[in-house]
C-alpha positions in Angstrom: 41.2 -15.4 2.7 42.9 -16.3 -0.6 43.2 -13.6 -3.2 41.9 -14.5 -6.6 41.1 -13.1 -10.0 37.5 -13.0 -11.1 36.1 -13.2 -14.6 32.5 -12.3 -14.2 30.6 -9.3 -12.8 26.8 -9.6 -12.4 25.3 -6.1 -12.5 21.9 -5.0 -11.1 20.7 -1.4 -10.8 17.9 1.1 -11.0 19.7 3.0 -13.8 17.4 2.0 -16.6 18.7 1.9 -20.2 17.5 5.3 -21.5 20.5 7.2 -20.2 24.2 6.3 -20.6 24.7 5.2 -16.9 24.9 1.5 -17.5 27.1 1.8 -20.6 29.6 4.1 -18.7 29.8 1.6 -15.8 30.6 -1.2 -18.3 33.2 1.0 -20.0 35.0 1.6 -16.7 35.1 -2.1 -16.0 36.3 -2.9 -19.5 39.1 -0.3 -19.4 40.4 -1.6 -16.1 39.7 -5.3 -16.5 39.2 -6.1 -20.2 39.0 -9.8 -19.5 35.9 -9.4 -17.3 32.5 -10.3 -18.6 29.5 -8.2 -17.3 26.1 -9.9 -17.0 23.1 -7.6 -16.8 20.7 -9.0 -14.2 18.3 -6.1 -14.5 18.5 -2.3 -14.7 14.7 -1.7 -14.3 14.5 -1.7 -10.5 12.1 1.2 -9.7 14.2 4.4 -9.1 15.3 4.7 -5.4 13.5 1.5 -4.4 16.1 -0.2 -2.2 13.7 -2.9 -1.1 12.8 -3.9 -4.6 16.4 -4.1 -5.5 17.2 -6.2 -2.5 14.4 -8.6 -3.3 15.5 -8.8 -7.0 19.1 -9.6 -5.9 17.8 -12.3 -3.5 15.9 -13.9 -6.4 19.1 -13.8 -8.6 21.8 -14.7 -6.1 21.5 -18.5 -6.3 22.0 -18.4 -10.1 24.8 -15.8 -10.5 28.2 -17.3 -11.4 31.3 -17.2 -9.2 32.6 -13.6 -9.2 31.5 -10.1 -8.4 27.9 -8.9 -7.9 27.7 -5.2 -8.5 24.4 -3.8 -7.2 23.5 -0.1 -7.4 20.2 1.3 -6.0 21.6 4.3 -4.2 19.3 7.2 -3.2 21.8 8.3 -0.6 24.7 8.6 -3.1 27.0 11.4 -2.1 26.0 11.4 1.5 27.7 9.7 4.5 26.3 6.3 3.6 29.1 3.9 3.1 30.2 2.1 -0.1 31.1 -1.5 0.7 32.4 -4.7 -0.7 31.4 -7.9 1.1 33.1 -11.3 0.6 30.9 -14.5 0.7 31.4 -18.2 0.0 35.1 -18.4 1.1 36.0 -15.7 -1.4 34.2 -17.2 -4.3 32.0 -14.1 -4.5 32.1 -10.4 -3.6 29.0 -8.2 -3.4 29.7 -4.5 -4.0 27.3 -1.6 -3.5 25.9 0.9 -1.1 25.5 0.0 2.6 21.8 0.8 2.7 20.3 -2.7 3.0 20.5 -3.5 -0.7 23.0 -6.3 -0.3 21.6 -7.8 2.8 19.3 -10.5 1.6 21.7 -11.5 -1.2 24.5 -11.8 1.2 22.5 -13.9 3.6 21.4 -16.3 0.9 25.0 -16.6 -0.3 25.9 -18.0 3.1 26.5 -14.7 5.0 29.2 -12.1 5.1 32.7 -13.4 5.9 34.6 -10.1 5.5 33.8 -6.6 4.4 35.5 -3.3 3.6 34.5 0.3 3.1 35.6 1.4 -0.4 37.5 4.4 0.7 41.0 3.9 -0.9 41.2 6.6 -3.6 43.9 4.6 -5.4 41.2 2.3 -6.6 38.6 4.9 -7.6 38.2 7.4 -10.4 38.7 11.1 -10.0 35.2 12.6 -10.0 33.8 16.0 -11.0 30.8 15.3 -8.6 29.7 12.9 -5.9 26.5 11.5 -7.5 27.7 8.7 -9.7 29.3 6.2 -7.4 28.5 3.4 -9.8 31.1 4.9 -12.2 33.6 6.3 -9.8 33.6 3.8 -6.8 31.8 0.6 -7.5 32.8 -0.2 -11.0 36.6 0.4 -10.3 36.4 -1.7 -7.2 34.7 -4.6 -9.1 37.3 -4.4 -11.9 40.3 -4.2 -9.7 39.0 -7.3 -7.8 38.8 -9.0 -11.2 42.5 -8.1 -11.7 43.4 -9.8 -8.5 43.7 -6.8 -6.2 43.0 -8.1 -2.6 39.8 -7.1 -1.0 41.6 -5.5 1.9 43.4 -3.1 -0.5 40.2 -1.4 -1.5 39.6 0.2 1.9 39.1 0.0 5.6 38.2 -3.4 7.0 34.9 -3.3 8.9 32.8 -5.8 11.0 30.4 -7.4 8.5 27.9 -7.8 11.3 27.5 -4.0 11.3 26.3 -3.7 7.7 22.8 -2.3 7.5 20.1 -4.9 7.3 17.4 -5.0 4.7 13.7 -4.6 5.2 12.3 -8.1 4.8 8.5 -8.3 4.4 7.1 -11.0 6.6 3.7 -12.6 6.6 1.7 -12.6 9.8 -1.1 -14.7 11.4 -4.4 -13.1 12.2 -6.5 -15.8 13.8 -6.7 -18.7 11.3 -5.8 -16.4 8.4 -2.5 -15.4 7.0 -1.8 -11.8 5.9 0.7 -11.7 3.1 2.2 -8.9 1.0 2.7 -8.5 -2.7 6.5 -8.2 -3.0 6.9 -8.2 -6.8 4.8 -7.8 -9.9 6.6 -9.1 -13.0 6.1 -7.8 -16.5 3.3 -10.2 -17.1 1.3 -8.9 -14.1 1.9 -11.9 -11.9 1.8 -10.8 -8.2 4.3 -12.7 -6.1 3.5 -13.0 -2.4 5.9 -13.4 0.5 4.4 -16.8 1.2 5.4 -20.3 0.2 2.9 -23.2 -0.3 3.9 -24.9 3.0 2.8 -21.8 4.9 -0.8 -22.2 3.8 -1.0 -26.0 3.7 -3.3 -26.0 6.7 -5.8 -23.8 4.7 -6.5 -26.3 1.9 -5.8 -26.3 -1.8 -8.4 -23.6 -2.6 -8.0 -20.4 -0.6 -10.0 -17.3 0.1 -8.1 -14.3 -1.2 -9.1 -10.9 0.2 -7.5 -7.5 -0.6 -8.4 -3.9 -1.1 -8.4 -2.8 -4.7 -7.1 0.5 -5.9 -10.6 2.0 -5.9 -10.9 1.3 -2.2 -13.3 -1.6 -2.5 -12.7 -4.7 -0.4 -12.6 -7.7 -2.7 -13.0 -11.4 -1.8 -12.1 -14.1 -4.3 -11.3 -17.8 -4.2 -8.2 -19.2 -5.9 -6.8 -22.8 -6.2 -3.1 -23.4 -5.6 -1.9 -24.7 -9.0 1.5 -25.6 -10.5 1.2 -23.6 -13.7 -0.8 -20.9 -15.5 -2.8 -23.2 -17.8 -4.2 -25.0 -14.7 -5.9 -21.8 -13.5 -8.6 -21.9 -16.1 -10.9 -18.9 -15.7 -10.5 -16.4 -12.8 -7.5 -16.2 -10.7 -5.1 -18.8 -9.3 -2.3 -19.1 -6.8 0.6 -20.4 -8.9 3.7 -21.8 -7.3 6.2 -19.7 -9.2 9.7 -20.3 -10.4 11.1 -19.2 -7.1 8.9 -21.4 -5.0 6.6 -18.7 -3.8 2.8 -18.3 -4.3 1.8 -15.7 -6.9 -1.6 -14.4 -7.8 -2.0 -15.0 -11.5 -4.4 -15.0 -14.4 -3.8 -17.3 -17.3 -2.5 -15.3 -20.3 -3.4 -12.0 -18.5 -2.3 -9.6 -15.9 -3.5 -10.2 -12.4 -2.2 -6.8 -11.3 -4.2 -5.0 -13.9 -7.3 -7.1 -13.7 -7.5 -6.9 -9.9 -6.0 -3.4 -9.5 -3.4 -4.5 -7.0 0.4 -4.0 -6.8 3.6 -4.1 -4.8 3.1 -3.5 -1.1 -0.6 -4.4 -1.1 -1.7 -6.7 1.7 -3.5 -9.9 0.8 -5.3 -12.1 3.3 -5.3 -15.8 2.7 -7.9 -18.0 4.4 -9.6 -21.3 4.2 -12.0 -21.2 1.3 -15.6 -20.1 1.9 -18.2 -18.5 -0.4 -17.1 -15.0 -1.2 -19.0 -12.0 0.2 -18.8 -8.3 -0.6 -17.4 -6.7 -3.7 -16.0 -8.7 -6.5 -13.8 -7.8 -9.4 -14.3 -9.0 -13.0 -11.1 -10.6 -14.4 -10.6 -9.8 -18.1 -8.4 -12.4 -19.7 -5.8 -11.0 -22.1 -3.8 -12.8 -24.7 -0.3 -12.2 -23.3 2.3 -15.0 -22.9 2.7 -16.4 -19.4 5.7 -15.7 -17.3 8.6 -18.2 -17.7 8.6 -20.9 -15.1 
């Protein structure tokens, strides 16, 4: 594997921006590799939510530039869980973060892991007063030293990339003629992305029955047409083919999550359209801008 210098670090975390954590990580990178540019993918992953971080990284990975991906959602920081760096794309990219499943989907979508090391060489780490800020003391220095041309194998012990911890991938399932999906992401506009693409429901028609249990415990049955954009929904709810090619439950200029009292992890049953029965939920349209396509 050819050693190379990198110019870009794409950074994702659950640090938020209220505290100084993100800024300190960037300071460490800048001090070691001042030529490196840091791109903030997001720092608003829900705290400790490794699966949400993994899904966000999977959505981003096709668009990040050649270079380093630094991902930190690390509820096991300071424990025996490993810190790792994973090379992909013939060395064109390296993913750095905890070995807790966070990197798994991003690695797979980048073509799979070609080499991996445990970040255990103290020469390329900061001395630390405590063990709970690996983003500052382990991950950021590793990313910066790679940007300076330090070979991956200098950062620590080489390991079999096939032994990295897998992520938890939510899969839809068939129940008779129906498809049971899951809401994997609610964006800031309240659009509820499902783990289902349009091809998976092509046999059900272009208008589907959508059934779910609302937050108040009521079973709700609605109908929704599969549409290409928010304006095509009209009133009620629609299944929009979102910017990642997945189906999302949406309301035009409103929050589907708020209107329907649904959220991440909720099961949604998709079926061939029939007249709805049982409880229904009123959708209140709100004048918010739609999510970018």
